[in-house]
C-alpha positions, -999 to +999 in steps of 0.1 A: +482-664-060+455-686-040+484-718-022+469-744-002+491-754+027+480-783+046+491-792+085+490-823+114+474-804+144+470-814+177+434-801+174+415-830+185+380-822+192+350-797+190+364-778+221+402-773+209+385-762+173+362-736+193+397-726+204+415-724+172+385-707+153+387-670+165+424-668+159+425-687+123+395-664+111+414-633+125+443-647+105+451-617+072+455-639+042+434-670+045+401-672+025+390-701+042+398-730+067+390-767+075+401-795+101+393-830+097+385-845+131+377-880+114+421-880+103+444-892+125+466-865+118+437-839+127+449-824+098+441-789+094+442-775+053+445-738+050+438-715+014+451-684+013+467-657-003+502-663+000+506-664+037+532-683+045+531-722+069+546-703+097+523-676+105+503-703+109+522-725+132+528-694+154+499-685+161+485-714+170+512-722+192+506-691+212+471-706+220+487-739+229+480-760+199+512-776+181+509-777+138+533-796+118+533-786+077+528-816+060+553-827+036 
């Protein structure tokens, strides 16, 4: 089942985006993702197949970024 999860993040520039891209691209289950750098919450939108928000949060934390699931 396709699932869309949104996160507030600390990904705030193209340099940050370059760091998270290979990590997000490797997470199994992610179909598509996008970060809105123009949004004040730097919203990361993840389209996935039944992926837990915790997986994304933990992977980003490993490389020094904060992510919090939006309610």
